[in-house]
ZALUM-690820 format. One record per residue (C-alpha): residue number from 1; x, y, z. Coordinates in steps of 0.001 Angstrom, whole numbers. Last residue first. Layout:
N
{n = NUM xx = X yy = Y zz = Z};
...
***
This chain:
218
{n = 218 xx = -8700 yy = -40873 zz = -112791};
{n = 217 xx = -12214 yy = -39620 zz = -113326};
{n = 216 xx = -12600 yy = -37085 zz = -116132};
{n = 215 xx = -15526 yy = -38686 zz = -117981};
{n = 214 xx = -17712 yy = -39179 zz = -114915};
{n = 213 xx = -17119 yy = -35716 zz = -113450};
{n = 212 xx = -17620 yy = -33993 zz = -116799};
{n = 211 xx = -20952 yy = -35819 zz = -117340};
{n = 210 xx = -22073 yy = -34973 zz = -113800};
{n = 209 xx = -21191 yy = -31323 zz = -114321};
{n = 208 xx = -23208 yy = -31305 zz = -117590};
{n = 207 xx = -26170 yy = -33045 zz = -115815};
{n = 206 xx = -26174 yy = -30216 zz = -113253};
{n = 205 xx = -25402 yy = -29773 zz = -109572};
{n = 204 xx = -23186 yy = -32800 zz = -109132};
{n = 203 xx = -22328 yy = -34347 zz = -105829};
{n = 202 xx = -19634 yy = -36568 zz = -104373};
{n = 201 xx = -20107 yy = -38731 zz = -101316};
{n = 200 xx = -17397 yy = -39143 zz = -98701};
{n = 199 xx = -18726 yy = -36203 zz = -96599};
{n = 198 xx = -22105 yy = -37788 zz = -96238};
{n = 197 xx = -24790 yy = -35645 zz = -97778};
{n = 196 xx = -27390 yy = -34011 zz = -95533};
{n = 195 xx = -28125 yy = -31080 zz = -97740};
{n = 194 xx = -26727 yy = -31326 zz = -101292};
{n = 193 xx = -28400 yy = -28117 zz = -102541};
{n = 192 xx = -31749 yy = -29946 zz = -102452};
{n = 191 xx = -31140 yy = -33651 zz = -101749};
{n = 190 xx = -34359 yy = -35555 zz = -102350};
{n = 189 xx = -36144 yy = -33885 zz = -105269};
{n = 188 xx = -33505 yy = -33692 zz = -107945};
{n = 187 xx = -30968 yy = -31074 zz = -109063};
{n = 186 xx = -28621 yy = -32286 zz = -106353};
{n = 185 xx = -27764 yy = -35454 zz = -108316};
{n = 184 xx = -25723 yy = -37170 zz = -105626};
{n = 183 xx = -22808 yy = -39344 zz = -106829};
{n = 182 xx = -22203 yy = -42646 zz = -105124};
{n = 181 xx = -19341 yy = -45188 zz = -105375};
{n = 180 xx = -20535 yy = -48763 zz = -105007};
{n = 179 xx = -19591 yy = -51061 zz = -102211};
{n = 178 xx = -23057 yy = -52718 zz = -102219};
{n = 177 xx = -24184 yy = -51379 zz = -98839};
{n = 176 xx = -22639 yy = -48131 zz = -99863};
{n = 175 xx = -24859 yy = -47773 zz = -102927};
{n = 174 xx = -27954 yy = -48387 zz = -100858};
{n = 173 xx = -26878 yy = -45661 zz = -98477};
{n = 172 xx = -26270 yy = -43202 zz = -101279};
{n = 171 xx = -29676 yy = -43881 zz = -102740};
{n = 170 xx = -31327 yy = -43538 zz = -99358};
{n = 169 xx = -29876 yy = -39991 zz = -99130};
{n = 168 xx = -31863 yy = -39193 zz = -102232};
{n = 167 xx = -31081 yy = -37876 zz = -105675};
{n = 166 xx = -29316 yy = -40782 zz = -107378};
{n = 165 xx = -26194 yy = -41762 zz = -109324};
{n = 164 xx = -24595 yy = -45141 zz = -108703};
{n = 163 xx = -20952 yy = -45731 zz = -109785};
{n = 162 xx = -19037 yy = -48633 zz = -111333};
{n = 161 xx = -15440 yy = -49583 zz = -112020};
{n = 160 xx = -14498 yy = -51018 zz = -108608};
{n = 159 xx = -18017 yy = -52462 zz = -108273};
{n = 158 xx = -17410 yy = -54715 zz = -111255};
{n = 157 xx = -20799 yy = -55406 zz = -112787};
{n = 156 xx = -21580 yy = -58977 zz = -113880};
{n = 155 xx = -25106 yy = -58045 zz = -114946};
{n = 154 xx = -26986 yy = -60480 zz = -112720};
{n = 153 xx = -24630 yy = -60095 zz = -109791};
{n = 152 xx = -24497 yy = -56267 zz = -109733};
{n = 151 xx = -28211 yy = -56108 zz = -110553};
{n = 150 xx = -29163 yy = -58296 zz = -107544};
{n = 149 xx = -27084 yy = -56143 zz = -105195};
{n = 148 xx = -28617 yy = -52985 zz = -106589};
{n = 147 xx = -32075 yy = -54369 zz = -106012};
{n = 146 xx = -31220 yy = -55479 zz = -102439};
{n = 145 xx = -30002 yy = -52002 zz = -101627};
{n = 144 xx = -33114 yy = -50530 zz = -103325};
{n = 143 xx = -35475 yy = -52332 zz = -100961};
{n = 142 xx = -37504 yy = -55455 zz = -100309};
{n = 141 xx = -37278 yy = -57174 zz = -103752};
{n = 140 xx = -40614 yy = -58143 zz = -105113};
{n = 139 xx = -41582 yy = -61819 zz = -104742};
{n = 138 xx = -41426 yy = -62355 zz = -107649};
{n = 137 xx = -38971 yy = -60079 zz = -109443};
{n = 136 xx = -39259 yy = -56929 zz = -111569};
{n = 135 xx = -41369 yy = -55528 zz = -108734};
{n = 134 xx = -38375 yy = -53765 zz = -107021};
{n = 133 xx = -37297 yy = -52191 zz = -110362};
{n = 132 xx = -34386 yy = -52843 zz = -112638};
{n = 131 xx = -33673 yy = -51582 zz = -116157};
{n = 130 xx = -30605 yy = -53120 zz = -117926};
{n = 129 xx = -28304 yy = -52190 zz = -120822};
{n = 128 xx = -29822 yy = -48702 zz = -121134};
{n = 127 xx = -29620 yy = -46192 zz = -124026};
{n = 126 xx = -31436 yy = -47904 zz = -126877};
{n = 125 xx = -34808 yy = -47671 zz = -125165};
{n = 124 xx = -34283 yy = -44020 zz = -124325};
{n = 123 xx = -36904 yy = -42387 zz = -126514};
{n = 122 xx = -38817 yy = -40360 zz = -123895};
{n = 121 xx = -41925 yy = -42470 zz = -124386};
{n = 120 xx = -39988 yy = -45786 zz = -124326};
{n = 119 xx = -38290 yy = -44847 zz = -121068};
{n = 118 xx = -41619 yy = -43722 zz = -119667};
{n = 117 xx = -43404 yy = -46937 zz = -120704};
{n = 116 xx = -40598 yy = -49066 zz = -119236};
{n = 115 xx = -40726 yy = -47278 zz = -115914};
{n = 114 xx = -44573 yy = -47379 zz = -115901};
{n = 113 xx = -44509 yy = -51202 zz = -115936};
{n = 112 xx = -41365 yy = -51705 zz = -113709};
{n = 111 xx = -42828 yy = -49959 zz = -110717};
{n = 110 xx = -40837 yy = -46949 zz = -109505};
{n = 109 xx = -38189 yy = -47734 zz = -106832};
{n = 108 xx = -35508 yy = -47437 zz = -109524};
{n = 107 xx = -32290 yy = -49047 zz = -110707};
{n = 106 xx = -31460 yy = -47894 zz = -114268};
{n = 105 xx = -28500 yy = -49016 zz = -116321};
{n = 104 xx = -25679 yy = -47515 zz = -118469};
{n = 103 xx = -22640 yy = -49337 zz = -119925};
{n = 102 xx = -19872 yy = -46970 zz = -120882};
{n = 101 xx = -18609 yy = -47298 zz = -124451};
{n = 100 xx = -17562 yy = -43611 zz = -124875};
{n = 99 xx = -20676 yy = -42999 zz = -126976};
{n = 98 xx = -22862 yy = -44144 zz = -124062};
{n = 97 xx = -21549 yy = -41382 zz = -121894};
{n = 96 xx = -22394 yy = -38731 zz = -124579};
{n = 95 xx = -25741 yy = -40335 zz = -125174};
{n = 94 xx = -26622 yy = -40156 zz = -121451};
{n = 93 xx = -25444 yy = -36553 zz = -121149};
{n = 92 xx = -27293 yy = -35381 zz = -124247};
{n = 91 xx = -30514 yy = -36985 zz = -122925};
{n = 90 xx = -30049 yy = -35472 zz = -119447};
{n = 89 xx = -29470 yy = -31918 zz = -120620};
{n = 88 xx = -32764 yy = -30545 zz = -119464};
{n = 87 xx = -34466 yy = -32941 zz = -117052};
{n = 86 xx = -36440 yy = -35590 zz = -118912};
{n = 85 xx = -40161 yy = -35010 zz = -118839};
{n = 84 xx = -43114 yy = -36959 zz = -117411};
{n = 83 xx = -46577 yy = -35895 zz = -118585};
{n = 82 xx = -46925 yy = -39382 zz = -120241};
{n = 81 xx = -47048 yy = -40861 zz = -116718};
{n = 80 xx = -50539 yy = -39424 zz = -116189};
{n = 79 xx = -51968 yy = -41446 zz = -119107};
{n = 78 xx = -53635 yy = -44679 zz = -117991};
{n = 77 xx = -50724 yy = -45764 zz = -115839};
{n = 76 xx = -50894 yy = -42804 zz = -113506};
{n = 75 xx = -54639 yy = -42579 zz = -112931};
{n = 74 xx = -55397 yy = -46312 zz = -112636};
{n = 73 xx = -52176 yy = -46893 zz = -110816};
{n = 72 xx = -53032 yy = -44313 zz = -108099};
{n = 71 xx = -56565 yy = -45750 zz = -107638};
{n = 70 xx = -55162 yy = -49286 zz = -107256};
{n = 69 xx = -52550 yy = -48067 zz = -104735};
{n = 68 xx = -55249 yy = -46241 zz = -102736};
{n = 67 xx = -57391 yy = -49354 zz = -102568};
{n = 66 xx = -54357 yy = -51509 zz = -101607};
{n = 65 xx = -53392 yy = -48996 zz = -98944};
{n = 64 xx = -56923 yy = -49161 zz = -97464};
{n = 63 xx = -56833 yy = -52989 zz = -97347};
{n = 62 xx = -53369 yy = -53020 zz = -95850};
{n = 61 xx = -54275 yy = -50671 zz = -92985};
{n = 60 xx = -50799 yy = -49392 zz = -91992};
{n = 59 xx = -51794 yy = -45815 zz = -91208};
{n = 58 xx = -51026 yy = -42149 zz = -91726};
{n = 57 xx = -52623 yy = -42155 zz = -95187};
{n = 56 xx = -49768 yy = -40070 zz = -96644};
{n = 55 xx = -47011 yy = -42060 zz = -95090};
{n = 54 xx = -48680 yy = -45367 zz = -95844};
{n = 53 xx = -49190 yy = -44196 zz = -99407};
{n = 52 xx = -45430 yy = -43307 zz = -99658};
{n = 51 xx = -44373 yy = -46766 zz = -98495};
{n = 50 xx = -46772 yy = -48489 zz = -100789};
{n = 49 xx = -45618 yy = -46600 zz = -103865};
{n = 48 xx = -41898 yy = -47192 zz = -103311};
{n = 47 xx = -39782 yy = -44159 zz = -102219};
{n = 46 xx = -38873 yy = -41444 zz = -104683};
{n = 45 xx = -41347 yy = -38587 zz = -104678};
{n = 44 xx = -42365 yy = -37434 zz = -101198};
{n = 43 xx = -40255 yy = -34227 zz = -101425};
{n = 42 xx = -42314 yy = -33052 zz = -104412};
{n = 41 xx = -45401 yy = -32188 zz = -102383};
{n = 40 xx = -48541 yy = -34056 zz = -101203};
{n = 39 xx = -48881 yy = -32430 zz = -97793};
{n = 38 xx = -49429 yy = -34691 zz = -94798};
{n = 37 xx = -52410 yy = -36557 zz = -93268};
{n = 36 xx = -53935 yy = -37232 zz = -96681};
{n = 35 xx = -57675 yy = -36607 zz = -96994};
{n = 34 xx = -59872 yy = -39568 zz = -98035};
{n = 33 xx = -62854 yy = -40145 zz = -100311};
{n = 32 xx = -61192 yy = -43098 zz = -102075};
{n = 31 xx = -61267 yy = -41357 zz = -105466};
{n = 30 xx = -60014 yy = -38113 zz = -103848};
{n = 29 xx = -57115 yy = -39953 zz = -102277};
{n = 28 xx = -56122 yy = -41569 zz = -105507};
{n = 27 xx = -56512 yy = -38318 zz = -107523};
{n = 26 xx = -54158 yy = -36571 zz = -105154};
{n = 25 xx = -51580 yy = -39315 zz = -105512};
{n = 24 xx = -52028 yy = -39183 zz = -109271};
{n = 23 xx = -51475 yy = -35448 zz = -109362};
{n = 22 xx = -48379 yy = -35898 zz = -107281};
{n = 21 xx = -46913 yy = -38467 zz = -109654};
{n = 20 xx = -47581 yy = -36454 zz = -112813};
{n = 19 xx = -46268 yy = -33243 zz = -111280};
{n = 18 xx = -43150 yy = -34920 zz = -109800};
{n = 17 xx = -41977 yy = -36848 zz = -112802};
{n = 16 xx = -38915 yy = -34769 zz = -113611};
{n = 15 xx = -36724 yy = -37523 zz = -115139};
{n = 14 xx = -33078 yy = -38569 zz = -114915};
{n = 13 xx = -32340 yy = -38002 zz = -111222};
{n = 12 xx = -35578 yy = -36906 zz = -109609};
{n = 11 xx = -37325 yy = -40106 zz = -110575};
{n = 10 xx = -34902 yy = -42556 zz = -112297};
{n = 9 xx = -31968 yy = -43764 zz = -110156};
{n = 8 xx = -28946 yy = -44300 zz = -112451};
{n = 7 xx = -26302 yy = -47008 zz = -112689};
{n = 6 xx = -23061 yy = -46111 zz = -114426};
{n = 5 xx = -20835 yy = -48840 zz = -115775};
{n = 4 xx = -17221 yy = -48719 zz = -117060};
{n = 3 xx = -16245 yy = -45954 zz = -114755};
{n = 2 xx = -13639 yy = -43461 zz = -115942};
{n = 1 xx = -10075 yy = -44572 zz = -115368};
***
Protein backbone atom coordinates (compact mmCIF):
# COMPACT_ATOMS: atom_id res chain seq x y z
CA UNK A 1 0.00 0.00 0.00
CA UNK A 2 1.16 3.58 -0.60
CA UNK A 3 2.16 5.42 2.57
CA UNK A 4 -0.55 7.16 4.52
CA UNK A 5 1.79 9.93 5.69
CA UNK A 6 4.75 11.58 3.94
CA UNK A 7 7.03 13.88 5.92
CA UNK A 8 9.25 16.26 3.95
CA UNK A 9 12.41 18.16 4.71
CA UNK A 10 12.12 21.74 3.38
CA UNK A 11 15.36 23.36 2.14
CA UNK A 12 16.78 21.44 -0.81
CA UNK A 13 13.80 19.10 -0.90
CA UNK A 14 10.70 21.21 -1.51
CA UNK A 15 12.22 24.65 -1.94
CA UNK A 16 15.28 26.16 -3.58
CA UNK A 17 16.29 28.59 -0.88
CA UNK A 18 20.03 28.59 -1.45
CA UNK A 19 20.49 32.04 -2.97
CA UNK A 20 18.43 33.79 -0.28
CA UNK A 21 20.15 31.89 2.53
CA UNK A 22 23.68 32.33 1.17
CA UNK A 23 23.12 36.05 0.59
CA UNK A 24 21.99 36.39 4.21
CA UNK A 25 25.06 34.54 5.49
CA UNK A 26 27.29 36.85 3.47
CA UNK A 27 25.42 39.89 4.75
CA UNK A 28 25.75 38.67 8.35
CA UNK A 29 29.53 38.32 8.11
CA UNK A 30 29.84 41.68 6.37
CA UNK A 31 27.71 43.37 9.04
CA UNK A 32 29.96 41.92 11.75
CA UNK A 33 33.16 42.84 9.89
CA UNK A 34 34.26 39.22 9.62
CA UNK A 35 35.50 36.88 6.90
CA UNK A 36 34.19 33.29 6.91
CA UNK A 37 36.84 30.58 7.16
CA UNK A 38 35.23 28.49 4.40
CA UNK A 39 33.28 29.20 1.25
CA UNK A 40 29.62 30.18 1.51
CA UNK A 41 28.21 27.79 -1.07
CA UNK A 42 25.03 25.74 -1.50
CA UNK A 43 26.44 22.66 0.24
CA UNK A 44 26.21 24.44 3.61
CA UNK A 45 22.42 24.80 3.35
CA UNK A 46 20.45 22.44 5.56
CA UNK A 47 21.90 22.24 9.09
CA UNK A 48 20.56 24.51 11.86
CA UNK A 49 21.60 28.17 11.77
CA UNK A 50 23.93 28.03 14.79
CA UNK A 51 25.71 24.93 13.52
CA UNK A 52 26.37 26.51 10.14
CA UNK A 53 27.55 29.79 11.65
CA UNK A 54 30.04 27.94 13.86
CA UNK A 55 31.33 26.16 10.77
CA UNK A 56 31.69 29.40 8.81
CA UNK A 57 33.19 31.33 11.73
CA UNK A 58 35.57 28.51 12.62
CA UNK A 59 34.94 28.98 16.34
CA UNK A 60 32.58 28.25 19.23
CA UNK A 61 32.47 31.81 20.63
CA UNK A 62 28.83 32.02 21.73
CA UNK A 63 28.74 35.82 21.78
CA UNK A 64 30.08 36.02 18.24
CA UNK A 65 27.69 33.35 16.97
CA UNK A 66 24.79 35.25 18.55
CA UNK A 67 25.85 38.46 16.76
CA UNK A 68 26.09 36.62 13.46
CA UNK A 69 22.74 34.91 13.99
CA UNK A 70 21.04 38.22 14.76
CA UNK A 71 22.52 39.77 11.61
CA UNK A 72 21.44 36.77 9.53
CA UNK A 73 17.86 36.93 10.84
CA UNK A 74 17.63 40.66 10.19
CA UNK A 75 18.53 40.15 6.54
CA UNK A 76 16.65 36.91 5.90
CA UNK A 77 13.46 37.58 7.83
CA UNK A 78 13.07 41.15 6.58
CA UNK A 79 12.69 40.09 2.96
CA UNK A 80 15.43 37.74 1.82
CA UNK A 81 13.25 34.69 2.39
CA UNK A 82 10.75 35.96 -0.19
CA UNK A 83 13.31 35.10 -2.90
CA UNK A 84 12.69 31.42 -2.12
CA UNK A 85 11.19 29.33 -4.91
CA UNK A 86 9.59 25.90 -5.01
CA UNK A 87 11.48 23.44 -7.17
CA UNK A 88 9.71 22.89 -10.50
CA UNK A 89 7.03 20.24 -10.20
CA UNK A 90 6.92 20.23 -6.39
CA UNK A 91 3.56 22.00 -6.08
CA UNK A 92 1.90 19.62 -8.54
CA UNK A 93 3.42 16.63 -6.75
CA UNK A 94 2.22 17.76 -3.33
CA UNK A 95 -1.32 18.39 -4.54
CA UNK A 96 -1.43 15.05 -6.36
CA UNK A 97 -0.39 13.23 -3.19
CA UNK A 98 -2.83 15.22 -1.11
CA UNK A 99 -5.64 14.37 -3.53
CA UNK A 100 -5.19 10.66 -2.77
CA UNK A 101 -5.84 11.30 0.92
CA UNK A 102 -2.23 11.15 2.04
CA UNK A 103 -1.31 13.28 5.03
CA UNK A 104 1.69 15.53 4.38
CA UNK A 105 3.95 17.24 6.92
CA UNK A 106 7.21 19.19 7.11
CA UNK A 107 10.11 18.56 9.50
CA UNK A 108 12.87 21.10 8.96
CA UNK A 109 16.00 22.50 10.60
CA UNK A 110 14.92 25.96 9.41
CA UNK A 111 13.49 28.21 12.13
CA UNK A 112 9.72 28.03 12.46
CA UNK A 113 9.11 31.76 11.78
CA UNK A 114 10.62 31.90 8.26
CA UNK A 115 9.31 28.39 7.56
CA UNK A 116 5.73 29.52 8.10
CA UNK A 117 6.27 32.71 6.09
CA UNK A 118 7.70 30.77 3.14
CA UNK A 119 4.89 28.19 3.16
CA UNK A 120 2.37 31.02 3.17
CA UNK A 121 4.25 32.94 0.46
CA UNK A 122 4.36 29.92 -1.87
CA UNK A 123 0.70 29.09 -1.21
CA UNK A 124 1.02 25.79 0.60
CA UNK A 125 -0.84 26.56 3.82
CA UNK A 126 -3.60 24.10 2.89
CA UNK A 127 -1.16 21.32 1.97
CA UNK A 128 0.44 20.33 5.27
CA UNK A 129 -1.14 18.74 8.33
CA UNK A 130 1.80 19.71 10.53
CA UNK A 131 4.96 21.83 10.26
CA UNK A 132 7.75 21.12 12.76
CA UNK A 133 11.03 22.92 13.41
CA UNK A 134 13.63 22.59 16.15
CA UNK A 135 12.59 25.90 17.72
CA UNK A 136 8.89 25.10 17.66
CA UNK A 137 9.42 23.91 21.24
CA UNK A 138 10.95 25.39 24.40
CA UNK A 139 13.69 24.44 24.90
CA UNK A 140 14.45 23.80 21.22
CA UNK A 141 14.81 20.18 20.20
CA UNK A 142 18.46 19.09 19.83
CA UNK A 143 18.35 17.59 16.33
CA UNK A 144 16.19 16.34 13.49
CA UNK A 145 15.97 12.80 14.86
CA UNK A 146 14.39 14.16 18.05
CA UNK A 147 12.07 16.36 16.00
CA UNK A 148 10.86 13.43 13.91
CA UNK A 149 10.33 11.40 17.07
CA UNK A 150 8.25 14.19 18.59
CA UNK A 151 6.18 14.53 15.42
CA UNK A 152 5.47 10.81 15.22
CA UNK A 153 4.09 10.84 18.76
CA UNK A 154 2.21 14.15 18.52
CA UNK A 155 0.57 13.35 15.18
CA UNK A 156 -0.07 9.66 15.82
CA UNK A 157 1.91 8.62 12.74
CA UNK A 158 2.26 4.89 12.07
CA UNK A 159 5.89 4.37 11.04
CA UNK A 160 4.89 1.29 9.03
CA UNK A 161 2.84 3.54 6.72
CA UNK A 162 5.06 6.61 6.67
CA UNK A 163 8.15 7.85 4.84
CA UNK A 164 10.57 10.76 5.26
CA UNK A 165 11.89 12.58 2.18
CA UNK A 166 15.04 14.70 2.45
CA UNK A 167 18.15 15.79 0.60
CA UNK A 168 20.92 15.08 3.12
CA UNK A 169 22.58 12.01 4.61
CA UNK A 170 21.59 13.34 8.04
CA UNK A 171 17.94 13.17 6.97
CA UNK A 172 18.27 9.48 6.23
CA UNK A 173 20.00 8.86 9.54
CA UNK A 174 17.28 10.74 11.44
CA UNK A 175 14.63 8.69 9.68
CA UNK A 176 16.35 5.44 10.61
CA UNK A 177 16.57 6.40 14.28
CA UNK A 178 12.77 6.61 14.19
CA UNK A 179 12.17 3.47 12.10
CA UNK A 180 10.97 5.52 9.15
CA UNK A 181 11.57 4.64 5.52
CA UNK A 182 13.71 7.24 3.73
CA UNK A 183 13.76 8.53 0.17
CA UNK A 184 16.59 10.81 -0.91
CA UNK A 185 15.68 13.81 -3.07
CA UNK A 186 18.81 13.91 -5.20
CA UNK A 187 17.82 17.19 -6.87
CA UNK A 188 18.67 18.98 -3.59
CA UNK A 189 21.85 20.36 -2.07
CA UNK A 190 23.07 17.56 0.15
CA UNK A 191 23.16 14.39 -1.97
CA UNK A 192 24.19 15.32 -5.52
CA UNK A 193 23.60 12.32 -7.79
CA UNK A 194 22.87 10.19 -4.73
CA UNK A 195 26.47 10.13 -3.52
CA UNK A 196 27.01 8.48 -0.15
CA UNK A 197 23.55 6.96 0.18
CA UNK A 198 23.12 3.81 2.21
CA UNK A 199 22.20 0.86 -0.01
CA UNK A 200 18.89 0.41 1.83
CA UNK A 201 17.74 3.96 1.04
CA UNK A 202 15.74 4.75 -2.06
CA UNK A 203 16.31 7.83 -4.18
CA UNK A 204 14.33 9.99 -6.58
CA UNK A 205 15.92 12.27 -9.15
CA UNK A 206 12.82 14.41 -9.84
CA UNK A 207 9.55 15.29 -8.12
CA UNK A 208 7.70 13.31 -10.82
CA UNK A 209 9.77 10.22 -10.03
CA UNK A 210 9.12 10.71 -6.32
CA UNK A 211 5.36 11.01 -6.90
CA UNK A 212 5.32 7.83 -8.97
CA UNK A 213 7.39 6.02 -6.34
CA UNK A 214 5.04 7.02 -3.52
CA UNK A 215 1.85 6.23 -5.41
CA UNK A 216 2.99 2.86 -6.73
CA UNK A 217 4.35 1.34 -3.51
CA UNK A 218 3.08 -2.13 -2.76
